[in-house]
N, C-alpha and C positions, 0 to 999 in steps of 0.2 A: 355354574351360576351360584352367585354368593346370596347366601341368606343375612337378613337383618339381625340375627341372633347373636349376642355377645357369650364370650365363653360362660361367664359367670351366671349369665340366665340359661345357658344349656345344661350347666350342670344342678339347677335346681329341679327337683321332682315337680310334677303336675299332677297333684291329687284331685283335681275339679272344685275343691273347696279352699276356703282359707285353712290354713295349718296352724297349730298351737304357737309356734314360733313369730308368727305374722301378727297374732292379736297385740292388741293394745295393751300395756300392763293395768291400766285402768280397769280393762273389763276382765281380765283374768282375777284383780283384786276382787271386784265385783261378785264374780262366780264363787270365790272361796267365801265370802262374806255371806252371801245368800246361802251358800251350803250350812255354813256354821249359824246364822239365825234361823233356818228351817230346823237344823237338829236341835237347838235350844229350845225353840217354839214347841218341837214334839216331846220333848223331855218335861217341859214345862205343861202341855196338854196332859201327859200320862199321870203326873204328879196331881194335877186336878182333879182327873178322873178318879183317882185312887183316894181321895179326899184326905190328903195329907195334911198334917197339921203345921206344915209350914206356911201356910197362907192367913193372912189377917184378913177379917171379914169387918166391913165398915156398915154401919145400920142406913145413912143417910147419904147414898151415892146415887146418882140419877139412873145410870145405867146398871140396874141389878138383874143380873141372871144368876142362878146356883152355881156352885162351882162345877157341877159336873157338866153343865152347859157350856160354861168357859174352856174347860177343858177339851171338850170336844172341837169347839172352834179353832184352838191352838193348834190340836193334833192333826186336824184336817188342813191349815193354812200352812201348818210347819213342813207338811208331808208337800204340798205343791209347791211351796218357796224352795225346799230342797230339791225337787225335780228343776226347778226354774234355775237354779244355780248350776246343774250338771249340764242344762241345755246351753248356757252361756258358752261354755268350751267349745261349741260347734261354730261359734262367731256369726250366727245368722242373726239378722236385724229383728226378725220375729221375737227371738229369745231376749234381746235388749228390752223390746217393748213390754213383753210379759213380765221382764224383771221388775222394771220401773213399776207398772201397776201392782204387783205383788209386794212389793216392797213399800208401796203406799197404803195397801190393805192392811199389811203386818203393822205399819205405824200406827195406824187407825187402831188396831185391835189391841195394841200394847197400850195406848192412849187410855182406852176404857178399862185396862187391865191395871192401870197405877194403883187403886186402893188396895189390890190382893197382894202386890209384891212389887213396890214402887222402884226399889234399886235396880232389880233386874229390866223391869219395864222401861225405864229411862234408858240403861245400858242397849237393849234392843231397838228403841228408836232412834238413837245415835247412830248405831250400826246401818240402820235401814236408811238414814239420811245420806251417810257415806256412800252406799250403794246406790242412791238415786243419782247423788253427783257423779260418781264415776261411769255409770251408765250413760248420762247426758252429755259428758265432757266431749269435747270434740276430739277425735283421734288424730293424731298428726302422723301423715302419710309421708312416705318417703320422697324428698324431692329430688335426692339423685342417689347413685350408688354408693352405699355405705353410710350416708347420713341421714339423720332424721329431721 
């Protein structure tokens, strides 16, 4: 009795879930950028909670919180974003959806953070925009053996 399995298919291990090698390059890029963005938000939050003199205070800004409040917002959001970046390596669709939502929330938080540290806020907004694109870009599935 012959099976319909080719020798190259028989050599592949079946782990039950998507492997790291089968993930799209965009997903790996998004995961790494989310981890980086989360780590930077964590450091930003710690610096703001410590009341570092690094930050500029503006007097006429619509979205005014004290620096400690902003620090806690960035710290908590950074931890969640970092964890979402790690979850993206699983290849699960829910991780992509969570990544898009959290990157959007991070963009909003950094937009509101602009008066305190404009350069870094713009850098993180750009990174989050790339992450959203990477997670929403269509993945190219294999159409035949060895080609994409």
